[in-house]
Structures are given as structure tokens and as C-alpha cells.
VEXDREN-2710 file (C-alpha; in Angstrom, 1 decimal):
% VEXDREN-2710
k/r/px/py/pz
1/MET/-37.9/-58.4/334.8
2/ASP/-37.9/-62.1/335.3
3/ALA/-35.8/-63.9/332.7
4/THR/-38.0/-67.0/333.0
5/LEU/-40.8/-65.7/331.9
6/HIS/-40.0/-64.9/328.3
7/THR/-37.5/-67.7/328.1
8/PRO/-39.1/-70.8/326.5
9/LYS/-39.6/-74.0/328.1
10/LEU/-39.0/-76.6/325.2
11/GLN/-41.9/-79.0/326.9
12/HIS/-44.9/-75.8/326.4
13/PHE/-44.4/-76.1/322.9
14/ILE/-47.2/-77.5/322.0
15/TYR/-46.9/-77.1/317.7
16/CYS/-45.0/-76.5/315.5
17/ASN/-44.2/-74.2/312.2
18/GLN/-46.1/-76.3/309.6
19/THR/-44.2/-74.9/306.3
20/LEU/-40.6/-76.5/307.8
21/ILE/-42.1/-79.8/307.2
22/LEU/-42.2/-81.9/303.7
23/GLY/-42.2/-85.9/302.7
24/ASN/-40.0/-87.4/300.8
25/GLY/-40.4/-84.7/298.0
26/GLN/-37.2/-83.8/296.9
27/ALA/-37.8/-83.7/292.5
28/HIS/-35.7/-85.8/290.9
29/ILE/-34.0/-84.2/288.1
30/THR/-33.0/-86.6/284.8
31/MET/-29.9/-85.2/282.9
32/PRO/-29.3/-86.3/279.3
33/ASN/-26.5/-88.7/279.2
34/ASN/-24.3/-87.1/276.6
35/ASN/-21.1/-87.5/276.1
36/ASN/-19.8/-84.8/274.6
37/ILE/-21.5/-82.7/277.7
38/ILE/-18.2/-84.0/279.3
39/HIS/-15.5/-86.9/278.5
40/SER/-14.3/-89.6/280.9
41/ASN/-11.2/-88.4/282.1
42/GLU/-13.0/-85.4/283.1
43/GLN/-15.4/-87.6/285.1
44/SER/-12.8/-89.1/287.1
45/SER/-11.3/-86.6/288.0
46/LEU/-15.1/-85.1/289.4
47/THR/-15.0/-88.2/291.0
48/SER/-11.9/-88.2/292.6
49/SER/-12.4/-84.4/293.7
50/THR/-14.9/-85.3/296.3
51/SER/-12.1/-86.5/298.5
52/HIS/-10.2/-83.6/300.1
53/SER/-7.3/-83.6/298.0
54/SER/-4.4/-81.6/299.5
55/GLU/-3.3/-80.1/295.7
56/SER/-3.6/-76.5/296.0
57/ASN/-4.0/-76.2/292.6
58/ASP/-7.5/-78.3/293.1
59/PRO/-10.8/-76.1/293.2
60/PHE/-12.3/-78.8/295.2
61/ALA/-9.4/-79.7/297.6
62/ALA/-11.1/-77.3/300.7
63/GLY/-14.2/-78.9/300.3
64/LYS/-16.1/-76.1/298.9
65/TRP/-17.2/-76.8/295.5
66/ALA/-20.7/-76.3/295.5
67/SER/-20.3/-72.4/295.5
68/LYS/-18.2/-71.8/292.9
69/LEU/-19.9/-74.4/290.4
70/LEU/-23.1/-73.2/291.9
71/ARG/-22.1/-69.5/290.7
72/GLU/-20.7/-70.4/287.3
73/CYS/-24.3/-72.2/286.3
74/ALA/-26.1/-69.2/287.6
75/LYS/-24.1/-66.7/285.2
76/ALA/-24.4/-68.9/282.2
77/ILE/-28.1/-69.0/282.6
78/ALA/-28.3/-65.1/283.0
79/ASP/-25.5/-65.0/279.9
80/LYS/-27.7/-67.7/277.9
81/ASP/-24.7/-69.5/277.6
82/SER/-26.5/-73.1/276.8
83/SER/-23.2/-74.9/276.1
84/LYS/-21.6/-73.9/279.3
85/PHE/-24.8/-74.3/281.4
86/HIS/-25.5/-78.0/280.0
87/HIS/-21.7/-78.8/280.9
88/LEU/-22.0/-77.4/284.5
89/LEU/-25.8/-78.5/285.2
90/TRP/-24.0/-82.2/284.6
91/MET/-21.2/-81.8/286.8
92/LEU/-23.6/-80.3/289.7
93/ASN/-25.5/-83.6/289.0
94/GLU/-22.9/-86.2/289.4
95/LEU/-21.6/-84.5/292.6
96/ALA/-25.0/-83.3/294.4
97/SER/-26.8/-85.5/296.7
98/PRO/-29.3/-84.2/299.3
99/TYR/-27.7/-86.9/301.8
100/GLY/-24.2/-85.9/301.4
101/ASP/-22.4/-83.5/303.6
102/CYS/-22.9/-79.5/303.3
103/ASP/-21.7/-79.0/299.8
104/GLN/-23.4/-81.5/298.3
105/LYS/-26.8/-80.7/299.6
106/LEU/-26.4/-77.4/299.0
107/ALA/-25.1/-78.1/295.1
108/SER/-28.8/-80.6/295.1
109/TYR/-31.1/-78.3/296.4
110/PHE/-29.8/-75.3/294.0
111/LEU/-29.5/-77.7/291.1
112/GLN/-32.9/-78.1/291.1
113/ALA/-33.7/-74.5/291.0
114/LEU/-31.6/-74.1/288.3
115/PHE/-32.7/-76.5/286.1
116/SER/-36.5/-75.1/286.8
117/LYS/-35.3/-71.8/285.8
118/ALA/-33.6/-73.0/283.1
119/THR/-36.4/-75.2/281.4
120/ASP/-39.1/-73.0/283.0
121/SER/-40.4/-74.9/285.0
122/GLY/-40.4/-73.4/288.0
123/ASN/-43.9/-72.9/289.0
124/ARG/-44.6/-76.9/288.0
125/CYS/-41.9/-77.8/290.1
126/TYR/-43.0/-75.7/293.2
127/LYS/-46.6/-76.6/293.0
128/THR/-45.1/-80.3/293.1
129/LEU/-43.0/-80.1/295.8
130/THR/-45.8/-78.3/298.1
131/SER/-48.6/-80.9/296.9
132/VAL/-45.6/-83.3/298.5
133/VAL/-45.8/-81.5/301.8
134/GLU/-49.6/-81.6/302.1
135/ARG/-49.9/-85.2/301.0
136/ASN/-47.0/-86.3/303.7
137/HIS/-48.5/-83.8/306.3
138/CYS/-48.2/-85.8/310.0
139/PHE/-49.0/-83.9/313.1
140/GLU/-46.6/-85.8/315.5
141/THR/-43.4/-85.5/312.5
142/ALA/-43.9/-81.9/312.2
143/ARG/-43.9/-81.1/316.0
144/LYS/-40.6/-83.4/316.5
145/VAL/-39.1/-81.4/313.8
146/ILE/-40.0/-77.6/315.4
147/LEU/-39.0/-79.4/318.9
148/LYS/-35.9/-80.2/317.8
149/PHE/-35.1/-77.2/316.1
150/GLN/-35.8/-74.6/319.1
151/GLU/-33.5/-77.5/321.0
152/VAL/-30.5/-76.9/319.2
153/SER/-30.9/-73.6/318.0
154/PRO/-32.1/-70.3/318.3
155/TRP/-33.2/-69.3/314.9
156/THR/-36.8/-69.4/315.8
157/THR/-37.1/-68.7/319.8
158/PHE/-35.1/-65.8/319.1
159/GLY/-37.9/-64.0/317.6
160/HIS/-40.3/-65.4/320.6
161/VAL/-38.6/-64.4/324.0
162/ALA/-37.9/-60.7/321.9
163/SER/-41.7/-60.4/320.8
164/ASN/-43.0/-61.9/324.2
165/GLY/-41.1/-59.6/326.1
166/ALA/-42.3/-56.3/324.2
167/ILE/-45.8/-57.6/324.0
168/LEU/-45.7/-58.1/327.9
169/GLU/-44.6/-54.7/328.6
170/ALA/-46.5/-52.9/326.3
171/LEU/-49.8/-54.5/327.5
172/GLU/-48.9/-54.2/330.9
173/GLY/-51.7/-53.3/333.2
174/GLU/-54.1/-54.1/330.6
175/THR/-57.0/-56.4/331.1
176/LYS/-58.7/-56.7/327.8
177/LEU/-55.7/-58.0/325.2
178/HIS/-56.1/-59.0/321.9
179/ILE/-52.8/-60.6/320.1
180/ILE/-53.2/-60.8/316.3
181/ASP/-50.7/-63.3/315.2
182/ILE/-50.0/-63.0/311.5
183/SER/-46.9/-65.8/311.7
184/ASN/-45.4/-68.7/311.1
185/THR/-45.0/-70.0/314.5
186/PHE/-48.3/-71.9/315.0
187/CYS/-48.8/-70.5/318.2
188/THR/-45.2/-71.9/319.6
189/GLN/-44.3/-68.9/321.1
190/TRP/-47.9/-68.2/323.2
191/PRO/-47.2/-70.5/326.4
192/THR/-44.6/-69.1/327.6
193/LEU/-46.7/-65.3/327.4
194/LEU/-49.8/-67.3/328.8
195/GLU/-47.4/-68.3/331.5
196/ALA/-46.2/-64.8/332.2
197/LEU/-49.8/-63.6/331.9
198/ALA/-51.1/-66.1/335.0
199/THR/-47.9/-64.5/337.1
200/ARG/-48.8/-60.8/336.8
201/ASN/-48.9/-59.4/340.2
202/ASP/-52.2/-57.3/339.3
203/GLU/-55.6/-59.3/337.6
204/THR/-54.9/-61.9/334.8
205/PRO/-56.3/-60.3/332.3
206/HIS/-58.8/-61.8/329.3
207/LEU/-56.8/-62.8/326.3
208/ASN/-58.2/-63.1/322.8
209/LEU/-55.8/-64.3/320.5
210/THR/-56.7/-64.2/316.8
211/VAL/-54.2/-66.0/314.7
212/VAL/-54.0/-65.4/310.2
213/VAL/-53.4/-68.5/308.2
214/THR/-53.3/-68.9/304.7
215/ALA/-52.2/-72.3/303.5
216/ALA/-54.3/-75.2/303.3
217/MET/-51.5/-76.9/305.6
218/GLU/-52.4/-74.4/308.2
219/ARG/-55.7/-74.3/308.0
220/SER/-56.2/-78.0/308.6
221/VAL/-54.4/-78.3/311.7
222/MET/-55.7/-74.8/313.3
223/LYS/-58.8/-76.6/315.0
224/GLU/-56.2/-78.9/317.2
225/ILE/-54.1/-76.6/317.9
226/GLY/-57.0/-74.5/319.2
227/GLN/-58.1/-77.1/321.1
228/ARG/-54.3/-77.2/322.9
229/MET/-53.9/-73.6/323.0
230/GLU/-57.7/-73.3/325.0
231/LYS/-56.4/-76.5/327.1
232/PHE/-53.1/-74.6/328.0
233/ALA/-54.7/-71.6/329.3
234/GLY/-56.8/-73.3/331.2
235/LEU/-54.4/-74.9/333.4
236/MET/-52.7/-71.3/333.5
237/ARG/-56.1/-70.2/334.6
238/VAL/-55.8/-67.4/332.0
239/PRO/-59.6/-66.5/330.6
240/PHE/-58.5/-66.9/327.0
241/GLU/-60.6/-66.8/323.6
242/PHE/-58.9/-68.7/320.4
243/HIS/-60.1/-67.3/316.7
244/VAL/-58.7/-68.2/313.4
245/VAL/-59.0/-65.9/310.4
246/SER/-58.1/-68.9/307.8
247/GLY/-60.7/-67.7/304.5
248/LEU/-57.5/-66.0/302.7
249/ALA/-55.4/-67.0/299.8
250/ARG/-52.8/-64.4/300.0
251/LEU/-52.0/-63.0/303.2
252/GLY/-51.9/-59.4/301.6
253/GLU/-56.0/-60.0/301.1
254/LEU/-56.4/-59.2/305.0
255/THR/-58.0/-56.9/306.2
256/LYS/-59.7/-54.8/309.5
257/GLU/-62.9/-56.0/309.2
258/GLU/-62.0/-60.3/309.3
259/LEU/-60.1/-59.5/312.9
260/GLY/-63.0/-59.0/315.2
261/ILE/-61.3/-55.9/317.0
262/GLN/-63.5/-55.3/319.9
263/GLU/-64.2/-52.2/321.9
264/GLY/-62.0/-51.4/324.8
265/ALA/-59.5/-54.4/323.8
266/ALA/-55.5/-53.8/323.6
267/ILE/-53.9/-54.9/320.6
268/ALA/-50.9/-56.3/319.8
269/VAL/-49.6/-57.4/316.6
270/ASN/-47.0/-60.5/315.9
271/CYS/-45.5/-60.6/312.8
272/ILE/-42.9/-63.6/312.5
273/GLY/-41.5/-64.6/309.2
274/ALA/-45.4/-62.9/307.7
275/LEU/-44.1/-59.2/306.0
276/ARG/-42.2/-61.4/303.6
277/ARG/-45.1/-63.8/302.7
278/ILE/-47.2/-60.6/301.4
279/ASP/-46.4/-59.1/297.4
280/VAL/-43.8/-56.9/297.3
281/GLU/-46.1/-54.4/296.0
282/LYS/-48.8/-54.7/298.6
283/ARG/-46.2/-54.6/301.7
284/ILE/-46.9/-51.0/302.1
285/ASP/-50.4/-51.0/301.7
286/ALA/-50.1/-54.0/304.6
287/ILE/-48.1/-51.9/307.2
288/ARG/-50.6/-49.0/306.7
289/MET/-53.7/-51.5/307.6
290/LEU/-51.8/-53.0/310.7
291/CYS/-51.4/-49.3/311.7
292/GLY/-55.2/-48.2/311.4
293/LEU/-55.2/-51.0/314.1
294/LYS/-54.3/-48.7/316.3
295/PRO/-52.1/-51.3/318.1
296/LYS/-50.4/-50.7/321.3
297/VAL/-47.7/-52.2/319.7
298/VAL/-46.4/-54.4/316.7
299/THR/-43.5/-57.1/316.7
300/ILE/-41.3/-57.7/313.7
301/VAL/-39.1/-61.2/313.0
302/GLU/-37.5/-61.8/309.6
303/GLU/-34.8/-63.3/308.4
304/GLU/-31.6/-61.3/307.1
305/ALA/-31.7/-61.6/303.3
306/ASP/-32.9/-59.5/300.7
307/PHE/-34.1/-61.5/298.0
308/THR/-36.3/-58.2/296.3
309/SER/-33.9/-55.5/295.6
310/SER/-32.0/-57.7/293.1
311/ARG/-35.1/-59.7/291.5
312/ASP/-34.5/-58.4/288.7
313/ASP/-30.8/-59.1/288.0
314/TYR/-30.9/-63.0/288.5
315/ALA/-27.0/-63.2/288.9
316/LYS/-27.2/-61.0/291.7
317/CYS/-30.2/-62.4/293.5
318/PHE/-29.0/-65.5/293.1
319/GLU/-25.3/-64.6/295.0
320/GLU/-27.6/-63.7/297.6
321/CYS/-29.7/-66.5/298.1
322/LEU/-26.4/-69.0/298.0
323/ARG/-25.2/-66.9/300.6
324/PHE/-28.0/-66.8/303.1
325/TYR/-28.9/-70.7/303.0
326/THR/-25.3/-71.4/302.6
327/LEU/-25.3/-69.9/306.2
328/PHE/-28.5/-72.0/307.1
329/PHE/-27.2/-75.4/306.3
330/GLU/-24.0/-74.6/307.4
331/MET/-25.3/-73.9/310.9
332/LEU/-27.7/-77.2/310.3
333/GLU/-24.8/-79.4/309.8
334/GLU/-23.3/-77.8/312.9
335/SER/-26.8/-78.4/315.4
336/PHE/-27.6/-81.4/314.3
337/ALA/-26.5/-85.0/313.8
338/PRO/-25.8/-86.1/309.9
339/THR/-28.7/-88.7/310.0
340/SER/-31.3/-86.1/311.5
341/ASN/-34.7/-86.5/310.1
342/GLU/-35.4/-83.2/311.5
343/ARG/-32.4/-82.0/309.6
344/LEU/-33.1/-83.2/306.2
345/ALA/-37.0/-81.6/306.7
346/LEU/-35.6/-78.4/307.6
347/GLU/-33.4/-78.8/304.0
348/ARG/-35.9/-79.7/302.1
349/GLU/-38.6/-76.7/303.4
350/CYS/-35.3/-74.9/302.1
351/GLY/-35.5/-76.4/298.7
352/ARG/-38.8/-75.5/297.9
353/SER/-38.4/-71.7/299.0
354/ILE/-35.3/-71.6/296.9
355/VAL/-37.4/-73.1/293.7
356/ASN/-39.4/-70.3/294.5
357/VAL/-37.1/-67.4/294.9
358/LEU/-35.3/-68.1/291.5
359/ALA/-37.4/-70.4/289.3
360/CYS/-40.9/-68.9/290.0
361/ASP/-40.9/-65.2/288.2
362/GLY/-43.6/-62.6/287.8
363/GLU/-46.9/-62.3/289.3
364/GLU/-46.9/-66.4/289.1
365/GLU/-44.4/-66.8/291.5
366/GLY/-44.6/-69.7/293.6
367/GLY/-47.4/-71.1/291.6
368/GLY/-50.0/-69.0/293.1
369/GLU/-48.6/-69.2/296.2
370/GLU/-47.7/-66.3/298.7
371/SER/-44.3/-64.6/298.1
372/ASP/-41.1/-65.5/299.8
373/ARG/-38.9/-62.8/298.9
374/ARG/-36.6/-61.6/302.1
375/GLU/-35.7/-58.3/302.9
376/LYS/-33.1/-57.0/305.2
377/GLY/-33.8/-55.3/308.8
378/ILE/-32.9/-51.5/307.4
379/GLN/-35.2/-52.4/304.5
380/TRP/-38.3/-53.4/306.9
381/CYS/-37.2/-50.4/309.0
382/GLU/-37.5/-48.0/306.2
383/LYS/-40.7/-49.8/305.1
384/MET/-42.5/-49.6/308.9
385/LYS/-41.4/-45.8/309.5
386/GLU/-43.7/-44.6/307.2
387/SER/-46.7/-45.4/309.9
388/PHE/-44.7/-46.2/312.7
389/THR/-42.2/-44.9/315.5
390/PRO/-39.6/-47.8/316.6
391/THR/-39.5/-48.7/320.5
392/ALA/-36.3/-49.9/321.9
393/TYR/-36.2/-53.3/324.2
394/SER/-35.8/-52.5/327.4
395/ASP/-33.0/-53.8/329.2
396/ASP/-34.7/-56.5/331.1
397/VAL/-35.9/-58.2/327.5
398/VAL/-32.6/-57.9/326.0
399/ASP/-31.3/-59.5/328.9
400/ASP/-33.8/-62.5/328.6
401/VAL/-32.0/-63.0/324.8
402/ARG/-29.0/-62.9/326.6
403/ALA/-30.2/-65.8/328.8
404/LEU/-31.8/-67.6/326.2
405/LEU/-27.9/-67.7/324.0
406/LYS/-26.2/-69.2/326.4
407/ARG/-28.6/-72.2/326.5
408/TYR/-27.0/-72.9/322.9
409/ARG/-23.6/-74.0/321.8
410/SER/-21.2/-71.2/321.4
411/GLY/-21.0/-69.1/317.8
412/TRP/-24.5/-67.5/318.8
413/SER/-24.8/-63.8/319.5
414/LEU/-27.0/-61.0/319.8
415/THR/-26.0/-57.3/317.6
416/PRO/-28.0/-54.4/318.3
417/ALA/-28.6/-52.5/315.0
418/GLN/-25.7/-50.1/314.6
419/GLY/-26.5/-47.8/311.6
420/GLU/-28.3/-44.0/311.4
421/ASN/-31.4/-46.0/309.8
422/GLU/-31.7/-49.4/311.7
423/VAL/-33.4/-50.6/314.8
424/GLY/-33.9/-53.4/316.7
425/LEU/-31.7/-56.7/317.3
426/TYR/-29.8/-59.0/315.1
427/LEU/-29.1/-62.6/315.9
428/THR/-26.0/-63.3/314.4
429/TRP/-24.1/-66.6/313.4
430/LYS/-20.4/-66.6/313.4
431/GLU/-20.6/-62.8/313.2
432/GLU/-22.9/-63.1/310.1
433/PRO/-26.7/-61.5/310.9
434/VAL/-29.2/-64.0/310.3
435/VAL/-32.8/-62.6/311.8
436/TRP/-33.9/-59.2/312.6
437/THR/-36.6/-58.6/315.6
438/SER/-38.1/-54.6/315.9
439/ALA/-40.8/-53.8/317.8
440/TRP/-43.2/-50.7/316.6
441/LYS/-46.1/-48.3/318.1
442/PRO/-47.8/-46.4/315.8
END
């Protein structure tokens, strides 16, 4: 199979992941000016610690001070040690900055979540950050962020290429196609698939693309995205219909009847960053609903982190959240220029997610918004196997993904799932798995 059919051409990505875009919405945290919390000599020591000291007994010498302080702060919250918590919070507030180095950024965004957790203001903070996103939404800014992210990192394009390859192979020879896109990609993966359909040796099939959206920001731009998709399909001479399912408050409310399934259509379901948005308790039911659609293939792409099994153990959940976002922030630091506005927008969206996971509790998690509790590939495999059978990626698709990764800087690699109960492929960053992709059939 020609790798060019699946390797994204950046100039054809017509829109971006709206959830990545934030305005100038870093929540300001005002800490009490209490001289009893930290003495002046300690403050002086902390100020000097931001420079790279050569003293081996200096905990800040290696420049990796944020993780240590943040862990201690999270433990103090879990232990309900108010005195220690306020002491550490003051230290973090002095050192953190969303415009500094990687440690300062991590400290800034996790500090926001820790403060919100300790003051029971997580839902309010999350709603404020979300309203800032909506208020500062701009089509062109959003487009620039996703294009730049796809240019410097395979974090999103990895899943696009693997999923497109699996879908094209599963639907080969079909003349009436229906792709149900339940994802956070805002159609950025479909231009290359349209190109592939346009160059098929047999008759060009008719494609019906149904996009499922929930967030108000997504709904507000889908009309423009649809117009652009229709125009591109026309250029490719692919018979094309575009539909949007937008009346949902939460993704778990989606039903078969809303998808407009037509008789005789070959169905593919594309879930990129979608399953984690469903309430944890409703995920099995949602997967069963997908099985009831009788699709030819279901593609799943999720980030490799577990914010679910440890949600009742705050310290453990915090540790996993810190591990995952440290990897992500370090990747951004090596991929973007220090002054990149696109990088700042991505980091701000991470900050919103961190607040959702660490400071919003119970049924009101996210202030009424969707879940953001990720699960690892092996956990998704366990759920998917109740209704589906895994299907291996072909050598052609794997080759396409490897060709994609060669376009990026060193540090990225592809690793097939190794465990007895695992399937799919992992994108790894410096040997750490960060994104998981898989394909399934009923």
C-alpha cells in the first residue's frame, strides 16, 4: 500500500482541535502574605535555588525541583496537614510561572489544581477556565495551534495515520461508506482519507461523514468545518455528505437513532480521545452501543495514562497525573521554541485538564462538563473485548506509521503491544508510551 495515502499532508489539515485553544485564561492565585509561613532566609534560599547550583545537597540543583515540591504538597492535602500544605503552597507560588522553564510551568498549573482542591473551588475554577476558552475562541488561532503541533510532533498524527489505514482496509471495495467520527480531531484527519478514496482503482465510493460533538465551542464552528470539508471533497471528486450530531450535553448520551444509519452502508466508527470523555461508569454501555451499530471497524486512540483506577486515592492519582503531564510538557519544551504562542495554548489546555482531574470531584466533576479520566491501553482492551475482537494492523499500515515518525525529530518510536492481554500500537517518546491506538471488529 502506498504510504502517501495515509501520511498526512499538513497543507490539507483544514481545522484544529478546538479543545487545545485557550485565551489568556491562566487563573490567578493570590496567596496570603504570611511571614510566619516562610522566613526571609528561606525565601532568599528559594530565590537563589532557581539558578542551577552545583551543590549536591541542594534539592533544586538539578533543576527538577517541581516534582518534589508538588508531591509533598499533594501528600499534605491527602494527609490533611494544613500547616505543611500552606508552607509548600507558598513556596510553589514564589517559584511557579506559566512563562518560565518546564519546572516552573508544571509548578504553575499543578499549583492551580492543588489550591482549587484544598479550597473546594475546583468546579468554579474549571468553569472559569472553560468560559475563558469560549470567550477567546478564534478560528485562525485554533487552526495555527493544531497545524504547528502536527508539524513538530506526531502526538496527534500518529493516531490519524493508523486509524485511516485501518478504516481504508476495512472498507476496501465498499461503495457506500458511513464514517462516524466521535473524536476530538475536528476533521483534521479526513482530508488524507478523502485523497485515498479519490485514488482507488475501483469506483469512487460515496462517503457519509457524521461528526459527533458536545462542547459548545465545537458546535459553534462545525458549520464552517463542514463547508470546508464539502469543498475539499468536491476538489477530490468524492461524493460526500456531512452531518453533525450536536444536541448532546455529554457524550454518554449518544444513541444509535441519532446517527442516521442508512441501509446498505459500510460503517466505520472513529474514536480519537473520545472514550475518556464518557463518564467512567457508562463506558461499557457506550462500547456496547457502538457494537450495536454493526460496524466493519472501530478505531480507538487514547493517551496512555490512568486517571481512573486511582481516583479514590488522591496521592496515587496525583502521581500518575504528574508523571503524564511532565512527559507532555518536556515534549513540548523540546518541540517548540521557548516563545511559541502555540506551545502556551497547549499548556494552558493541560492546566484545565489538570484542574478537572485533581480538583473536581464526584458527579460534578468538571463542573458538569465531560469526564477527562484517561485509561491505559490495557484497561481499554479489557473493556473493548467484552463486545469486540481486536484486529491487527497490517504491515502496510505499520510501515506508514513508521514513515510518519521519520519526519520528526529523534526520540519518537513505535512499539507494538507486548502484553498477553494487550493489542494495538504505542507511540513512545524517549521510550515512554504516550499514545495508544488499536482497531476492533464486532
